[in-house]
Backbone as numpy.savetxt, mean C-alpha at the origin, in Angstrom:
# Nx Ny Nz CAx CAy CAz Cx Cy Cz
1.18 -4.65 -19.52 0.93 -3.23 -20.49 2.04 -2.41 -19.73
2.57 -1.14 -20.90 4.11 -0.73 -20.54 3.33 0.79 -20.81
4.00 1.67 -19.93 4.04 3.25 -20.03 5.19 3.81 -19.93
5.92 4.43 -20.94 7.39 5.06 -20.87 7.44 6.25 -20.14
8.40 6.19 -19.16 8.96 7.44 -18.31 10.27 7.31 -18.50
10.98 8.52 -19.11 12.54 8.47 -18.98 12.69 7.51 -19.77
12.44 6.88 -20.66 12.80 5.86 -21.60 12.80 4.38 -20.81
12.14 4.57 -19.87 11.92 3.05 -19.18 10.50 2.79 -19.06
10.41 1.38 -19.22 8.73 1.32 -19.09 8.27 0.56 -18.03
7.17 1.29 -17.89 6.78 1.26 -16.08 5.33 0.10 -16.49
5.59 -1.00 -15.83 4.77 -2.12 -16.13 3.42 -1.99 -15.29
2.02 -2.30 -15.79 1.28 -2.22 -14.95 0.09 -3.07 -15.72
-1.24 -3.17 -14.86 -2.29 -4.18 -15.76 -3.44 -3.61 -15.17
-4.64 -3.73 -16.22 -5.75 -3.21 -16.16 -6.85 -3.96 -16.07
-7.89 -4.27 -15.14 -8.89 -4.97 -15.02 -10.07 -4.23 -15.10
-11.21 -4.59 -16.02 -12.73 -4.01 -16.09 -12.55 -2.69 -16.84
-13.13 -1.84 -16.97 -13.73 -0.53 -17.57 -14.44 0.26 -16.51
-14.61 1.61 -16.88 -15.01 2.36 -15.96 -14.34 3.73 -15.23
-14.84 3.82 -14.13 -13.69 4.99 -13.20 -12.97 4.39 -12.90
-11.31 4.95 -13.11 -10.13 4.28 -12.82 -10.25 3.95 -11.43
-9.42 2.94 -10.88 -8.72 2.92 -9.64 -7.56 2.93 -9.87
-6.26 3.18 -9.11 -4.68 3.48 -9.19 -4.48 2.90 -7.90
-4.05 1.54 -8.04 -3.69 0.90 -6.87 -2.09 1.05 -6.86
-1.54 1.35 -5.50 -0.30 1.33 -5.43 0.50 0.44 -4.11
1.43 -0.15 -4.64 1.83 -1.15 -3.58 2.99 -0.74 -2.39
3.32 -1.30 -1.47 4.54 -1.00 -1.04 5.72 -1.43 -0.86
6.57 -0.50 -0.44 8.20 -0.73 -0.69 8.78 -2.18 -0.84
9.37 -2.38 -2.10 9.76 -3.56 -2.43 8.78 -4.74 -2.67
7.33 -4.17 -2.54 6.50 -5.33 -3.07 6.20 -5.03 -4.79
4.98 -5.31 -5.33 4.83 -5.19 -6.53 3.08 -5.31 -6.54
2.74 -4.88 -7.88 1.19 -4.84 -8.13 0.24 -6.35 -7.60
1.23 -7.61 -7.41 0.74 -8.80 -7.05 -0.10 -8.56 -5.65
0.48 -7.84 -4.71 -0.04 -7.77 -3.19 -1.34 -6.61 -3.60
-1.27 -6.15 -4.29 -2.48 -5.16 -4.40 -3.71 -6.19 -5.11
-3.26 -6.70 -6.11 -4.53 -7.56 -6.55 -4.92 -8.74 -6.04
-4.30 -9.13 -5.03 -4.30 -10.27 -4.01 -5.63 -9.67 -3.15
-5.74 -8.33 -2.67 -6.84 -8.06 -1.91 -7.64 -7.10 -2.46
-7.48 -6.14 -3.55 -8.55 -5.35 -4.02 -9.31 -6.27 -4.98
-8.95 -7.14 -5.91 -9.76 -7.94 -6.74 -10.96 -8.81 -6.21
-10.62 -9.53 -5.15 -11.57 -10.06 -4.25 -12.47 -9.08 -3.54
-11.90 -7.73 -3.29 -13.22 -6.88 -2.78 -14.18 -6.52 -3.52
-13.53 -5.99 -4.75 -14.34 -5.62 -5.84 -15.56 -7.09 -6.05
-14.93 -7.99 -6.14 -15.59 -9.05 -6.72 -16.59 -9.40 -5.51
-16.42 -9.55 -4.41 -17.65 -9.69 -3.62 -18.37 -8.98 -3.62
-17.98 -7.51 -3.57 -19.21 -6.44 -3.37 -20.27 -6.33 -4.32
-19.40 -6.66 -5.75 -20.73 -7.03 -6.80 -20.30 -5.57 -7.48
-19.22 -4.74 -7.33 -19.04 -3.47 -7.98 -19.10 -3.36 -9.54
-19.77 -2.92 -10.39 -19.46 -3.07 -11.63 -18.67 -1.59 -12.34
-18.21 -1.23 -13.50 -18.16 0.00 -13.77 -16.81 0.53 -13.04
-15.82 -0.05 -12.70 -14.41 0.28 -12.35 -13.28 -0.59 -13.10
-12.42 0.41 -13.59 -11.33 0.05 -14.22 -10.33 0.11 -13.46
-9.80 -0.90 -12.62 -8.60 -1.08 -11.59 -7.26 -0.85 -12.56
-6.09 0.02 -12.08 -5.07 -0.22 -12.57 -4.15 -0.41 -11.40
-3.25 -1.63 -11.81 -2.24 -2.20 -10.68 -0.96 -1.45 -11.40
0.09 -0.61 -10.67 1.37 -0.20 -11.28 2.61 -0.85 -10.55
3.67 -1.65 -11.35 4.84 -1.97 -10.42 5.32 -0.40 -10.31
5.86 -0.10 -9.27 6.56 1.17 -9.10 7.83 0.88 -9.41
8.90 1.90 -10.23 10.18 1.52 -10.26 11.01 0.88 -9.22
11.91 0.08 -10.13 12.53 -0.80 -9.22 12.06 -2.15 -8.70
10.78 -2.20 -8.58 9.73 -2.85 -8.16 9.03 -4.05 -9.16
8.76 -5.11 -8.88 8.35 -6.09 -9.81 8.99 -6.01 -11.40
8.01 -5.92 -12.36 8.35 -6.02 -13.42 9.00 -4.53 -14.10
8.88 -3.35 -13.17 9.59 -2.17 -13.74 10.82 -2.12 -13.11
11.74 -2.08 -14.10 13.15 -1.53 -13.81 13.31 -0.20 -13.07
14.44 -0.02 -12.16 14.89 1.25 -11.81 15.24 2.04 -12.63
14.69 3.39 -12.75 14.69 4.63 -13.64 15.68 5.47 -12.90
16.88 5.89 -14.41 17.85 6.50 -13.95 17.62 8.25 -13.70
18.28 8.67 -12.39 17.77 9.90 -12.03 16.78 10.06 -10.93
16.09 8.75 -10.79 14.83 8.68 -9.66 15.75 8.24 -8.33
15.96 9.48 -7.45 17.19 9.06 -6.25 15.94 9.16 -5.02
14.91 9.99 -5.05 14.18 9.81 -3.96 12.51 10.01 -4.28
12.01 9.78 -3.02 10.13 9.95 -3.45 9.98 11.13 -4.07
10.47 12.19 -3.98 10.01 13.22 -4.67 9.83 13.13 -5.85
11.35 12.61 -6.65 11.43 11.84 -8.23 10.40 11.09 -8.59
10.29 10.03 -7.55 9.42 9.07 -7.69 7.83 9.49 -7.78
7.38 10.55 -7.06 6.16 11.11 -7.23 6.06 11.95 -8.51
7.01 12.31 -9.06 7.08 13.07 -10.60 6.74 12.04 -11.63
7.04 10.36 -11.10 7.13 9.36 -12.12 5.36 9.05 -12.02
4.92 9.01 -10.83 3.65 8.59 -10.70 2.73 9.89 -11.40
3.20 10.82 -11.23 2.31 12.06 -11.78 2.27 11.93 -13.23
3.32 11.47 -14.02 3.57 11.46 -15.33 2.52 10.07 -15.88
2.64 9.17 -15.31 2.14 7.82 -15.37 0.70 8.24 -15.33
0.07 8.90 -14.49 -1.41 9.43 -14.28 -1.78 10.25 -15.44
-1.31 11.18 -15.88 -1.49 12.17 -16.78 -1.49 11.21 -17.88
-0.66 10.56 -18.42 -0.66 9.34 -19.42 -1.28 8.33 -19.81
-1.71 7.51 -18.55 -2.64 6.62 -18.65 -4.20 7.19 -17.99
-4.17 7.91 -16.94 -5.57 7.83 -17.04 -6.34 9.40 -17.34
-5.16 10.29 -17.81 -5.45 11.82 -18.33 -6.19 12.72 -17.40
-6.98 13.36 -17.55 -7.63 14.48 -16.91 -9.05 13.87 -16.43
-9.41 12.52 -16.34 -10.74 11.90 -15.89 -10.35 11.99 -14.40
-11.46 12.06 -13.44 -11.31 11.58 -12.09 -11.14 10.47 -11.81
-10.47 9.84 -10.58 -9.95 8.66 -10.56 -9.91 8.38 -8.87
-10.47 7.11 -8.44 -9.69 7.36 -7.25 -8.44 6.26 -6.80
-7.85 6.56 -5.55 -6.40 6.13 -5.23 -6.52 4.85 -4.02
-5.59 4.10 -4.12 -5.69 2.99 -3.17 -4.19 3.09 -2.88
-3.95 2.81 -1.20 -2.32 2.94 -1.39 -1.99 2.08 -0.13
-0.90 1.37 0.01 -0.79 0.27 0.91 0.61 0.62 1.41
0.94 1.07 2.43 2.38 1.27 3.17 3.06 2.16 2.38
4.33 2.01 1.37 4.85 3.25 0.92 3.75 3.49 -0.29
2.98 2.79 -0.84 1.92 2.95 -1.69 1.21 4.24 -1.40
0.74 3.83 0.45 -0.11 5.04 1.11 0.75 6.34 0.91
1.83 6.35 1.15 2.49 7.36 1.72 2.76 8.34 0.06
2.78 7.65 -0.71 3.08 7.95 -2.27 1.38 8.79 -2.58
0.47 8.23 -2.00 -0.98 8.62 -2.59 -1.32 9.82 -1.63
-0.66 9.89 -0.48 -0.99 11.20 0.43 0.12 12.46 -0.34
1.03 11.93 -0.95 1.74 12.90 -1.54 1.10 13.44 -2.98
0.50 12.25 -3.69 -0.29 12.73 -4.90 -1.51 13.54 -4.43
-2.33 13.29 -3.34 -3.47 13.96 -2.86 -3.19 15.51 -3.10
-1.69 15.77 -2.50 -1.54 17.48 -2.63 -1.14 17.98 -3.99
-1.20 16.99 -4.99 -0.91 17.77 -6.41 -1.97 17.60 -7.39
-2.86 16.57 -7.40 -3.38 15.84 -8.06 -5.04 16.33 -7.89
-5.48 17.50 -8.83 -6.96 17.57 -8.29 -7.93 16.81 -8.89
-7.88 15.53 -9.72 -8.71 14.62 -10.09 -8.94 13.58 -9.15
-8.25 13.58 -8.03 -8.52 12.32 -7.21 -9.82 12.36 -6.57
-10.82 11.64 -6.56 -11.96 11.53 -6.07 -12.24 10.91 -4.99
-11.48 10.21 -4.31 -11.35 9.41 -2.96 -10.12 8.86 -2.86
-9.72 8.64 -1.61 -8.82 7.51 -0.89 -8.84 6.73 -0.08
-8.03 5.12 -0.53 -8.42 4.23 0.26 -7.09 3.95 0.89
-6.68 4.10 2.17 -5.23 3.54 2.30 -5.24 2.46 3.47
-4.09 1.55 3.20 -4.25 0.60 4.31 -2.88 0.24 4.87
-2.70 0.39 5.98 -1.14 0.22 6.30 -0.19 1.39 5.97
-0.65 2.49 6.06 -0.37 3.39 5.43 1.08 4.11 6.36
2.20 4.20 5.04 3.24 4.76 6.33 2.83 6.39 5.82
3.00 6.87 7.09 3.05 8.58 7.30 4.18 9.35 7.65
4.68 8.32 7.96 6.15 9.17 9.00 7.29 8.29 8.11
8.09 8.68 7.49 9.28 8.68 6.56 10.06 7.44 7.44
10.77 8.46 8.40 11.86 8.04 9.37 11.19 7.13 10.23
11.90 5.76 10.10 11.41 4.68 11.22 11.55 4.96 12.60
12.64 5.83 12.83 12.63 5.84 14.18 11.85 7.03 14.99
11.13 8.16 13.81 10.29 8.88 14.55 8.79 8.51 14.42
8.57 7.06 13.96 7.18 6.49 14.15 6.72 6.15 15.51
5.59 6.07 15.94 5.01 5.95 16.84 4.42 4.30 16.71
5.21 3.23 17.35 4.99 2.11 17.18 4.39 1.09 18.36
3.45 0.17 17.87 3.25 -0.58 19.39 4.10 -1.45 19.99
3.93 -1.49 21.20 4.92 -2.62 21.97 3.68 -4.01 22.01
4.14 -4.84 21.04 3.17 -5.95 21.07 3.40 -6.89 21.66
2.60 -7.29 22.59 3.01 -8.48 23.74 2.62 -9.97 23.15
3.57 -10.94 23.40 3.58 -11.91 22.94 2.08 -12.71 23.21
1.32 -12.45 23.92 0.04 -13.07 23.89 -1.01 -12.31 22.82
-0.12 -11.23 22.05 -1.24 -10.51 21.05 -0.99 -11.35 19.78
-0.04 -12.13 20.16 0.30 -13.22 18.68 -0.34 -13.79 18.73
-0.54 -14.86 17.29 -1.20 -16.28 17.55 -0.29 -16.89 16.16
0.22 -18.14 16.62 0.74 -18.87 15.36 0.08 -20.23 15.24
-0.15 -20.69 14.36 -1.22 -21.73 14.13 -0.37 -22.97 14.63
-1.03 -24.03 15.24 0.16 -24.97 15.96 0.71 -25.73 14.75
1.97 -26.19 14.76 2.42 -27.11 13.91 2.92 -26.03 12.75
2.78 -24.91 12.61 3.10 -24.74 11.37 4.64 -23.88 11.45
5.00 -23.58 12.70 6.37 -22.99 12.47 6.84 -24.47 12.38
6.90 -25.32 12.77 7.73 -26.65 13.03 7.67 -27.16 11.46
6.81 -27.11 10.54 6.62 -27.61 9.30 7.67 -26.60 8.33
7.52 -25.37 8.55 8.46 -24.33 7.66 9.74 -23.98 8.50
10.23 -24.60 9.00 11.26 -24.23 10.22 12.38 -23.80 9.23
12.65 -24.44 8.31 13.72 -24.08 7.45 13.70 -22.89 6.51
12.43 -22.53 6.44 12.15 -21.57 5.32 12.63 -20.08 5.80
13.49 -19.62 4.91 13.62 -18.10 5.04 12.41 -17.30 5.15
11.77 -17.20 4.01 10.65 -16.61 3.92 9.83 -16.63 4.80
9.48 -17.52 5.39 8.52 -17.81 6.60 8.70 -17.29 7.67
10.20 -17.32 8.00 11.00 -16.46 9.21 10.73 -14.84 8.56
10.59 -14.30 7.70 10.52 -13.13 7.37 8.86 -12.81 7.71
7.79 -13.61 7.62 6.80 -13.72 7.53 6.05 -13.44 8.87
7.16 -14.24 10.03 6.46 -14.35 11.42 6.97 -12.95 11.81
7.87 -12.35 11.13 8.53 -11.19 11.71 7.12 -9.98 11.68
6.33 -9.96 10.54 5.24 -9.22 10.36 3.93 -9.58 10.65
3.75 -11.22 10.98 2.18 -11.63 10.77 1.99 -11.22 12.32
0.70 -10.93 12.65 0.18 -10.92 14.44 -0.36 -12.46 14.14
-1.18 -12.71 13.35 -2.29 -13.97 12.98 -1.99 -14.58 12.01
-0.78 -15.69 12.56 -0.13 -16.56 11.51 -1.01 -18.15 11.61
-1.48 -18.03 10.43 -2.18 -19.39 9.85 -1.76 -19.87 8.63
-2.04 -20.94 8.73 -1.45 -21.44 6.96 -2.28 -20.66 6.15
-3.45 -20.29 6.08 -3.90 -19.59 5.28 -3.46 -18.45 4.60
-3.06 -17.44 6.13 -2.42 -16.27 5.53 -1.15 -16.14 5.37
-0.27 -17.52 5.79 1.24 -17.55 5.22 1.23 -18.01 3.38
0.20 -18.90 3.00 -0.19 -18.99 1.70 -0.18 -18.08 0.70
-1.25 -16.73 1.30 -1.13 -15.66 0.69 0.27 -15.01 0.42
0.22 -14.93 1.79 2.04 -14.04 1.77 3.11 -14.56 0.74
2.95 -16.07 0.64 3.84 -16.47 -0.08 3.73 -16.51 -1.66
2.65 -16.46 -1.80 2.13 -15.96 -3.39 2.19 -14.70 -3.76
1.50 -13.62 -2.64 1.23 -12.39 -3.28 2.43 -11.22 -2.80
3.38 -11.63 -1.96 4.71 -10.72 -1.45 5.78 -11.62 -1.55
6.32 -12.84 -1.55 7.45 -13.62 -1.79 7.81 -13.08 -3.00
7.17 -13.56 -3.91 7.76 -13.34 -5.49 8.33 -11.72 -5.82
7.78 -10.69 -5.18 8.46 -9.65 -5.49 9.62 -9.40 -4.78
9.95 -9.86 -3.48 10.71 -9.63 -3.02 11.85 -10.45 -3.56
11.93 -11.45 -4.56 12.97 -12.35 -5.05 13.53 -11.25 -6.88
13.04 -10.30 -7.20 12.84 -9.77 -8.26 13.31 -8.25 -8.09
13.27 -7.67 -6.48 13.09 -6.48 -6.81 14.61 -5.90 -7.09
14.81 -4.87 -7.51 16.18 -4.12 -7.71 16.64 -3.27 -6.23
17.47 -4.44 -5.65 17.47 -4.05 -4.34 18.33 -2.88 -3.95
19.40 -2.58 -5.47 20.88 -1.39 -5.53 19.69 -0.27 -5.51
18.75 -0.39 -6.11 18.09 1.09 -6.81 16.78 1.35 -5.40
16.44 0.30 -4.96 15.75 0.42 -3.89 16.27 0.98 -2.84
17.64 0.34 -2.23 18.10 0.37 -1.20 18.88 1.96 -1.22
19.16 2.27 -2.58 19.64 3.92 -2.63 18.59 4.89 -2.45
17.11 4.57 -2.58 16.38 5.55 -2.63 15.84 5.59 -0.85
16.00 4.42 -0.43 15.38 4.32 1.13 16.67 5.04 1.63
18.12 5.06 1.11 19.07 5.76 1.89 19.11 7.60 1.79
18.93 7.50 0.53 19.30 9.01 0.04 17.68 10.04 -0.01
16.99 9.15 0.27 15.77 10.27 -0.06 14.21 9.54 0.05
13.88 8.83 1.16 13.06 7.98 1.18 11.68 8.88 1.16
12.19 10.26 2.45 10.93 11.01 2.92 10.45 12.22 2.05
9.20 12.23 1.56 9.08 13.64 0.65 9.09 14.69 1.31
9.39 15.71 0.50 9.71 17.06 0.97 8.45 17.58 1.30
7.39 17.31 1.07 6.13 17.68 1.84 5.57 16.90 2.61
6.36 15.91 3.37 5.81 15.29 4.69 5.41 16.22 5.81
6.08 17.02 6.14 5.87 17.80 7.32 4.12 18.65 7.15
4.02 18.70 5.84 2.84 19.16 5.42 1.36 18.68 5.45
1.61 17.02 5.68 0.66 16.33 5.54 -0.48 16.68 6.63
-0.09 17.60 7.78 -0.94 17.57 8.55 -1.94 19.03 8.42
-1.59 19.66 7.28 -2.02 20.81 6.88 -2.91 21.13 5.53
-2.98 19.32 4.85 -3.13 18.82 3.77 -4.61 19.23 3.47
-5.20 19.57 2.39 -6.74 19.97 2.18 -7.24 19.06 0.82
-7.90 18.08 1.76 -8.54 16.70 0.63 -9.61 16.92 1.35
-10.85 17.07 0.32 -12.25 17.24 1.16 -13.19 16.25 0.28
-12.05 15.37 -0.43 -13.32 14.17 -0.94 -13.40 12.78 0.04
-13.80 11.44 0.36 -13.83 10.79 1.00 -12.34 10.12 1.15
-11.95 10.07 2.19 -10.73 8.96 2.50 -10.85 8.01 3.76
-10.35 7.11 3.74 -10.73 5.86 4.51 -9.12 5.15 4.66
-8.68 5.36 6.21 -7.33 5.00 6.38 -7.93 3.48 7.61
-7.01 2.45 6.65 -7.74 1.22 7.69 -5.79 1.17 8.36
-6.12 0.64 9.35 -4.56 0.56 10.20 -4.68 -0.76 11.20
-3.88 -1.44 11.40 -3.73 -2.35 12.43 -3.25 -2.27 13.65
-3.99 -2.72 14.66 -3.72 -2.23 16.43 -2.20 -2.69 16.92
-1.72 -4.12 15.91 -0.27 -4.70 16.36 0.34 -4.22 15.33
0.34 -3.23 14.32 1.33 -2.96 12.99 2.51 -2.29 13.84
3.56 -3.43 13.70 5.00 -2.71 13.98 5.73 -2.20 13.05
5.48 -2.28 11.99 5.97 -1.52 11.06 5.94 -0.07 10.62
4.43 0.46 10.74 4.37 1.75 10.38 3.29 2.39 11.48
2.99 1.64 12.72 2.06 1.72 13.34 0.79 1.99 13.28
-0.25 2.49 14.29 -1.52 2.88 14.06 -1.90 4.50 14.46
-1.17 4.91 15.04 -1.47 6.58 15.87 -0.78 7.44 15.18
0.14 7.40 14.42 0.56 8.39 13.64 -0.23 8.64 12.49
-1.23 7.56 11.88 -2.11 8.00 10.92 -3.17 8.71 11.30
-3.72 8.63 12.66 -4.65 9.24 13.22 -4.07 10.83 13.47
-3.02 10.92 14.01 -2.18 11.99 14.74 -2.27 13.09 13.16
-2.10 12.88 12.42 -1.77 13.59 10.86 -2.75 13.84 10.17
-3.89 12.66 10.02 -4.86 12.94 9.23 -6.11 13.35 9.94
-6.46 13.20 10.90 -7.67 13.61 11.68 -8.35 14.77 11.57
-7.81 15.76 10.93 -8.23 17.07 10.64 -9.02 16.96 9.15
-9.18 15.77 8.57 -9.63 15.74 6.80 -11.03 15.62 7.42
-12.00 16.58 6.56 -13.22 16.40 7.34 -14.08 15.10 6.63
-13.18 14.33 5.41 -14.30 13.33 5.25 -13.56 11.93 5.28
-12.96 12.22 6.73 -11.83 10.63 7.01 -12.86 10.05 7.93
-12.85 8.61 7.28 -12.88 7.29 8.03 -11.76 6.87 8.51
-11.80 6.26 10.03 -10.18 5.80 10.62 -10.92 4.65 11.20
-10.16 3.59 10.63 -10.46 2.19 11.33 -9.12 1.38 11.62
-9.37 0.94 12.88 -8.40 0.38 13.57 -8.55 -1.03 14.19
-8.17 -2.09 13.33 -8.45 -3.47 13.64 -7.32 -4.23 14.58
-7.95 -4.35 15.91 -7.46 -5.11 16.75 -7.20 -6.71 16.15
-5.69 -7.31 16.44 -5.45 -8.72 16.08 -5.02 -8.36 14.14
-4.72 -7.30 14.27 -3.91 -7.03 12.87 -2.89 -6.41 12.75
-1.91 -6.89 12.10 -0.44 -5.86 11.63 -0.25 -5.40 10.47
0.81 -5.33 9.64 0.89 -4.40 8.55 0.28 -5.78 7.34
0.04 -7.28 7.77 -0.84 -7.67 6.66 -2.27 -7.61 7.01
-2.80 -6.33 7.57 -4.14 -6.65 7.71 -4.95 -7.29 6.67
-4.76 -7.30 5.62 -5.61 -7.54 4.43 -5.66 -8.84 4.21
-4.68 -9.67 4.79 -4.93 -11.08 4.66 -5.15 -11.80 6.10
-4.93 -11.06 7.28 -5.35 -11.65 8.80 -6.58 -11.45 8.88
-7.08 -10.22 8.38 -8.87 -9.90 8.50 -9.51 -9.59 7.10
-9.36 -10.34 6.32 -9.99 -10.20 4.98 -11.38 -9.88 4.77
-12.32 -10.39 5.67 -13.57 -9.77 5.85 -13.94 -8.81 6.32
-13.16 -8.12 7.05 -13.16 -6.81 7.68 -12.60 -5.61 6.39
-11.40 -6.25 6.18 -10.83 -5.31 4.99 -12.15 -5.19 3.62
-12.28 -6.47 3.62 -13.47 -6.24 2.37 -14.53 -5.43 2.57
-15.31 -5.68 4.01 -16.47 -4.46 4.21 -15.92 -3.11 4.49
-15.00 -2.82 5.09 -14.40 -1.65 5.04 -14.34 -0.76 3.77
-13.72 -1.75 2.83 -13.44 -1.11 1.67 -14.35 -1.01 0.55
-15.71 -1.92 0.73 -17.03 -1.84 0.04 -17.43 -0.37 0.65
-17.43 -0.03 2.11 -18.08 1.28 2.17 -17.30 2.13 1.88
-16.09 2.44 2.02 -15.28 3.19 1.16 -15.71 3.62 -0.50
-16.20 2.86 -1.04 -16.27 2.66 -2.55 -17.72 3.50 -2.67
-18.36 2.76 -1.66 -20.10 3.78 -1.51 -20.00 5.22 -1.17
-19.09 5.32 -0.53 -18.99 6.75 0.36 -18.77 7.51 -0.90
-17.93 6.82 -1.80 -17.23 7.54 -3.02 -18.68 8.12 -4.03
C-alpha cells in the first residue's frame, strides 16, 4: 500500500483490523524487521482486534527519499502526515525500535491520540559520542561453535557479529532475512545526509520533561553497544506509567536473541493498554 507525501509514495503494509498499531523500524532498516518480531508476538499472545501498520520510512525499504526532508524534524513531520492520512483521529498504539523509538518519542510530544508506546532498543540520545554505552567483556558474548568458520567470508555475517551478543544459527538466520535485505536497498545518499545534517530532533532536550500519561514500556539490552541501556532510564524514568525492562545477555538484537522474553513483555504491554 502507498500513501503520498510531497509527491512521494510512502510504502506500508497492513495486517488485521481493529485498533491501529503503528510500527516504526530502525535507521537504514525497513518494516521487515518489525514484522519479524511483532507478528509472532501478536499471534502467540492470541490477540484479536488490532490493525498492525508497518511503514517503510523515507529513504528506507520501498519508500524513496523525500526531497526536502533533510533532518529528523522534517522526518517527524512526514510521520505526522502519514498518521493523519492513514489513521486519522482514532486512538492508536505506537511501537518503535532504535531510530523508530527515537521518532516515537518525538511523536509522543505532538500526537494526542497515542494510547500506549512500546519501545525496544530505543535511541534516546542522537549523538553517539554522548550516549552511555556498556563496556561489554568477551565472556559476555556467545558465538555458537562452528558458526564463524561456516560464514567466515560473508560480510553480512561480520556485520552481524558486530551487534550480536548471543550469536546462534537461529539468530543469524533471522538477522539475514529480516535486516540484511533492507541494507541492500537503502538510499545511502539520503540517509547519509540526514545522519550528517540533522539526526537529532530539536526537541530531544525536552524528553526529560515530556508529559505522557499512558502506558509506556521500554525494553533494553544490558549489552547493547549501539544505544546502551542507561540513557533510556535516565531520560524517561519520570513517566508515571513507565515499565522499564533490561535484559541481560541481549544487545541491539534483543528481539531475536531473547524472543520469549520479548514476546512476554510485549504481551504485558498490550494488556496494560
